[in-house]
C-alpha positions as CSV (number, residue, x, y, z in Angstrom):
1,M,54.5,29.2,-28.1
2,G,55.7,25.6,-28.7
3,V,57.8,22.8,-27.3
4,D,61.0,24.3,-28.4
5,A,60.3,27.6,-26.1
6,T,59.4,25.1,-23.4
7,H,62.6,23.5,-23.9
8,K,64.6,26.8,-24.1
9,A,63.3,28.0,-20.8
10,D,64.1,24.8,-19.0
11,I,67.5,25.1,-20.3
12,V,67.5,29.0,-18.9
13,K,66.3,27.6,-15.6
14,Q,68.6,25.0,-15.1
15,A,71.6,27.4,-16.0
16,A,70.2,29.9,-13.2
17,A,70.0,27.3,-10.9
18,S,73.5,26.0,-11.5
19,L,74.8,29.5,-10.8
20,G,73.1,29.8,-7.4
21,F,69.9,31.8,-8.1
22,E,67.2,30.7,-5.9
23,R,64.4,31.6,-8.5
24,C,64.3,32.0,-12.0
25,G,60.9,33.0,-14.0
26,I,60.3,34.4,-17.5
27,A,58.1,37.0,-18.5
28,R,57.1,38.3,-22.0
29,A,58.8,41.3,-22.9
30,R,56.0,43.7,-23.0
31,S,54.2,46.9,-21.1
32,I,54.6,46.0,-17.6
33,G,51.4,45.5,-15.7
34,R,51.1,48.9,-13.7
35,S,52.6,51.1,-15.9
36,D,49.4,53.5,-15.3
37,Y,50.3,53.3,-11.4
38,L,54.0,54.0,-12.3
39,T,53.1,57.1,-14.4
40,A,50.7,58.6,-11.6
41,W,53.3,57.6,-8.9
42,L,56.0,59.6,-10.6
43,G,53.8,62.5,-11.7
44,A,52.5,62.7,-7.6
45,G,56.1,63.1,-6.6
46,R,56.4,59.9,-4.7
47,A,60.0,59.5,-6.5
48,G,61.5,62.4,-4.5
49,S,64.5,64.0,-5.8
50,M,65.2,60.7,-7.5
51,G,65.1,62.6,-10.7
52,Y,66.7,59.7,-12.8
53,L,63.2,57.8,-12.5
54,H,61.6,60.2,-14.7
55,R,64.2,59.6,-17.2
56,N,64.0,56.6,-19.9
57,L,60.7,56.2,-19.0
58,K,59.7,54.1,-22.2
59,P,61.8,51.0,-21.2
60,R,60.7,51.2,-17.8
61,L,57.0,50.9,-19.1
62,N,58.0,48.5,-21.4
63,P,61.2,46.4,-21.2
64,A,61.1,45.4,-24.9
65,A,62.1,49.3,-25.4
66,L,65.4,48.2,-24.0
67,L,66.6,45.8,-26.6
68,E,65.7,45.6,-30.3
69,G,63.5,42.6,-31.4
70,A,63.3,41.6,-27.6
71,R,60.8,38.8,-26.7
72,S,61.5,37.5,-23.2
73,V,62.6,38.6,-19.8
74,V,64.5,36.2,-17.4
75,V,64.1,37.4,-14.0
76,V,66.2,35.8,-11.1
77,A,66.4,36.1,-7.4
78,L,69.3,35.8,-5.2
79,I,69.0,35.4,-1.4
80,Y,71.1,38.0,0.6
81,R,69.7,37.1,4.1
82,Q,71.8,36.5,7.1
83,N,71.5,35.8,10.8
84,A,72.2,39.2,12.5
85,P,75.0,39.0,15.2
86,E,74.5,40.3,18.6
87,P,75.5,44.0,18.8
88,P,78.8,44.6,20.3
89,K,79.0,45.4,23.9
90,G,81.0,48.3,25.4
91,V,82.0,50.0,22.4
92,N,81.2,53.4,20.8
93,P,77.9,53.7,19.5
94,Q,76.8,51.5,16.7
95,G,74.7,52.8,13.6
96,R,72.8,50.2,11.4
97,V,73.5,49.1,8.0
98,A,70.2,47.6,5.9
99,M,71.4,43.8,5.3
100,Y,71.4,44.0,1.5
101,A,74.6,46.1,2.1
102,W,76.4,44.0,4.4
103,G,78.8,42.3,1.9
104,E,80.3,43.0,-1.7
105,D,78.4,45.2,-4.0
106,Y,75.7,42.9,-5.3
107,H,75.5,44.7,-8.4
108,E,78.9,43.3,-9.2
109,V,77.8,39.7,-7.9
110,I,74.8,39.5,-9.8
111,R,76.2,41.0,-13.1
112,D,78.9,38.4,-13.1
113,K,76.4,35.6,-12.6
114,L,74.0,37.1,-15.3
115,H,77.1,37.3,-17.8
116,R,78.1,33.8,-17.0
117,M,74.4,32.7,-17.8
118,V,74.4,34.3,-20.8
119,A,77.5,32.5,-21.8
120,M,76.2,29.5,-20.8
121,L,72.9,29.9,-22.9
122,R,75.0,30.7,-25.8
123,E,76.5,27.1,-25.7
124,R,73.4,25.4,-25.0
125,I,70.8,27.0,-27.2
126,D,71.8,26.4,-31.0
127,E,70.4,29.8,-32.6
128,P,71.6,33.3,-32.6
129,F,70.2,35.7,-29.9
130,E,70.7,39.0,-28.3
131,A,70.7,39.6,-24.4
132,R,71.1,42.3,-21.9
133,P,71.7,41.8,-18.7
134,C,70.3,44.2,-16.1
135,V,71.2,44.6,-12.4
136,D,69.2,47.6,-10.8
137,T,71.0,50.2,-13.0
138,A,69.2,49.7,-16.1
139,P,66.1,51.6,-16.9
140,I,63.7,48.7,-16.1
141,V,61.0,48.2,-13.5
142,E,62.6,44.6,-11.7
143,R,60.0,44.2,-9.2
144,E,56.8,44.3,-11.8
145,L,58.9,42.0,-14.1
146,A,59.5,39.5,-11.1
147,A,55.8,39.5,-10.2
148,A,55.0,39.0,-14.1
149,A,57.3,36.1,-14.3
150,G,56.1,34.4,-11.2
151,V,59.2,34.9,-8.7
152,G,56.9,36.3,-6.4
153,W,54.4,38.7,-5.6
154,I,54.6,42.4,-4.8
155,G,53.4,42.8,-1.2
156,K,51.8,45.8,0.8
157,N,55.4,47.3,1.4
158,T,56.0,47.5,-2.5
159,M,58.8,44.6,-2.3
160,V,58.4,41.2,-3.8
161,L,57.7,38.4,-1.6
162,H,57.7,34.7,-2.0
163,Q,56.3,32.2,0.3
164,D,59.6,30.5,1.0
165,L,62.2,33.1,0.2
166,G,60.4,35.8,2.3
167,S,61.8,39.2,0.7
168,Y,65.5,39.3,1.5
169,F,66.7,38.7,-2.0
170,F,68.1,40.6,-4.8
171,L,66.6,40.6,-8.5
172,G,68.3,40.7,-11.7
173,A,67.0,40.5,-15.3
174,V,68.2,39.4,-18.5
175,V,66.2,41.0,-21.6
176,T,66.6,38.7,-24.6
177,T,65.3,38.1,-28.1
178,L,65.1,34.4,-27.3
179,E,61.2,33.2,-27.4
180,L,61.0,31.6,-24.1
181,A,57.6,29.9,-22.4
182,P,56.6,32.6,-19.7
183,D,55.6,31.5,-16.2
184,E,52.5,32.4,-14.7
185,P,52.2,35.0,-11.9
186,V,51.6,33.7,-8.3
187,A,48.8,34.7,-5.9
188,D,49.1,37.5,-3.5
189,H,49.6,35.9,0.0
190,C,49.8,39.0,2.2
191,G,45.9,38.7,3.1
192,S,44.9,41.0,6.0
193,C,48.2,41.4,7.5
194,T,49.4,45.1,7.8
195,A,52.6,44.5,10.0
196,C,55.0,46.3,7.4
197,L,52.7,49.3,7.1
198,D,52.3,49.6,10.8
199,A,55.9,49.4,11.7
200,C,57.6,51.9,9.2
201,P,58.9,54.6,11.2
202,T,58.0,57.3,8.9
203,Q,55.0,56.2,7.9
204,A,56.0,55.9,4.0
205,F,53.3,53.9,2.9
206,P,50.1,56.2,2.0
207,S,48.0,53.1,1.5
208,P,48.7,49.2,0.7
209,Y,51.0,48.3,-2.1
210,E,52.2,52.4,-2.4
211,M,55.4,53.8,-1.0
212,D,56.0,57.5,-0.7
213,A,59.9,57.3,-1.4
214,S,60.5,60.7,-0.2
215,R,59.6,59.8,3.2
216,C,61.6,56.3,3.4
217,I,64.4,55.8,5.7
218,S,66.3,53.9,2.8
219,Y,65.7,57.0,0.6
220,L,66.6,59.7,3.1
221,T,70.0,58.1,4.0
222,I,71.2,56.9,0.6
223,E,69.3,58.8,-2.0
224,H,68.5,62.1,-0.5
225,R,71.4,64.8,-0.9
226,G,71.5,67.8,1.5
227,D,69.8,68.3,5.0
228,I,67.1,66.2,6.6
229,S,64.1,67.8,8.0
230,R,64.2,67.5,11.9
231,P,61.2,65.4,12.0
232,F,62.4,62.5,9.6
233,Q,65.7,62.9,11.6
234,D,63.7,61.9,15.1
235,M,62.2,58.9,13.1
236,M,65.4,57.6,11.8
237,G,66.5,55.8,14.6
238,D,70.1,54.4,14.5
239,W,70.2,53.8,10.7
240,V,73.1,55.2,9.0
241,F,72.4,53.6,5.6
242,G,69.1,51.8,4.5
243,C,66.3,50.5,6.4
244,D,64.9,46.8,7.1
245,V,62.1,47.4,9.5
246,C,59.5,46.6,6.9
247,Q,61.2,43.4,6.3
248,E,62.0,42.4,9.7
249,V,58.3,42.4,10.9
250,C,57.3,40.4,7.5
251,P,55.8,37.0,8.6
252,F,57.5,35.5,5.4
253,N,60.6,36.6,6.7
254,R,60.6,34.4,10.0
255,H,61.8,31.1,8.7
256,A,63.4,32.2,5.2
257,P,66.7,30.4,4.0
258,T,70.0,32.4,4.5
259,T,72.2,33.3,1.5
260,R,74.4,30.6,0.1
261,E,76.6,33.3,-1.6
262,A,79.9,33.7,0.2
263,R,80.5,37.3,-1.5
264,L,77.6,38.8,0.3
265,E,78.6,37.8,3.7
266,S,78.9,40.5,6.3
267,K,82.1,42.8,6.5
268,P,83.1,45.7,8.3
269,P,81.8,48.5,8.4
270,A,78.4,46.2,8.5
271,P,76.2,45.3,10.0
272,R,76.9,48.0,12.4
273,A,78.9,51.1,11.5
274,D,80.9,52.7,14.5
275,L,79.6,56.0,14.6
276,Q,82.7,57.9,15.7
277,T,84.7,56.1,13.4
278,L,82.4,57.3,10.4
279,L,82.8,60.7,11.6
280,S,86.7,60.5,11.5
281,W,86.9,59.2,8.1
282,S,88.5,61.2,5.6
283,Q,87.9,60.8,1.6
284,E,90.8,58.2,1.3
285,D,89.3,56.5,4.3
286,Y,86.0,56.2,2.8
287,R,87.1,54.9,-0.6
288,E,89.3,52.3,1.0
289,A,86.7,51.2,3.2
290,L,83.7,50.9,1.0
291,K,85.5,50.0,-2.2
292,D,83.4,47.4,-4.1
293,R,80.6,48.0,-1.9
294,A,77.0,49.1,-2.3
295,L,77.6,51.4,0.9
296,N,79.7,53.9,-1.4
297,R,76.2,54.6,-2.9
298,A,76.0,57.3,-0.3
299,T,78.5,60.0,-0.4
300,L,81.0,60.4,2.7
301,P,79.1,63.8,3.7
302,M,76.0,61.9,3.5
303,L,77.2,58.9,5.6
304,Q,78.6,61.4,8.0
305,R,75.3,63.3,8.1
306,N,73.5,60.2,8.8
307,A,76.0,59.2,11.5
308,R,75.5,62.7,13.4
309,I,71.7,61.8,13.3
310,A,71.9,58.4,14.7
311,L,74.3,59.4,17.4
312,T,71.9,62.3,18.5
313,N,69.0,59.7,18.5
314,L,71.2,57.2,20.4
315,Q,72.0,60.0,22.9
316,N,68.5,60.8,23.3
317,L,67.2,57.5,23.7
318,R,69.9,57.0,26.6
319,S,68.7,60.2,28.3
320,D,65.3,59.2,28.2
321,V,65.8,56.0,29.8
322,A,68.2,57.4,32.4
323,S,65.9,60.1,33.5
324,P,64.2,59.4,36.8
325,L,60.6,59.6,37.0
326,V,59.1,63.1,38.6
327,G,55.6,63.6,40.2
328,G,53.4,61.0,41.6
329,A,51.1,60.7,44.7
């Protein structure tokens, strides 16, 4: 790994910064650090009904399998954190939407930037190379690559954390044949904190650094088709798409910066969706409202299922609050 590889890595990072990415790190294109863990995690059924995670396992375990001759993986981070507006008053019951889905579909936002970055590199690096941009849909494990590239560390809630950025950021990657100087992983700063584990409404963390996706509210509201069992319904609160609880309590998110990307700024039906409106939507309403949104990952029947659960939970909560105390001396 010579000076040329270091110079090319600097060019990559300059290009990433110019496109608005808050972090950029580089890892070698080789087996991920926790390949045995991922294999065991899948074998234990932690992925729930997400059968696609069992497919294309080879590139998930080693990103070099995604592109012939791959030598490096560039990993970038784009903040999506926003200040939450005050809940509206005097309106129909509202269901919460996870922050990552408040704005435009992040797949498109990051994909556009990654393709522009590759184009910039072709102009600035005088050698032929291949590159494959990846945004969450390619069969790679972005968080493992982000940890290897020094973008952050994997926290106890299994999300990538950064001391200054917190965890409200998207990850993107470019697998490339370029020989680039890699970055060193950063230290784990979670320490003895267990706030994320303690706060999880469904107890989706059987142990630190391990999540049982089949118990996660994000999985239940976005990935799981069909009925949701009653015990989990009762624990879902007013979430209709995703969940941010483990991030909301993380100390590293207290003073994390907010997004600079206008395309990620919130627009209806986020950050709080009118539950009665969701329940009244036709398929055409759904297509029109969620065009170019990550929210359309959940089908209309799923969103309406989630809305009914949230509505029931909110009604039960109001009933409990309104009920007078009985008994006494």
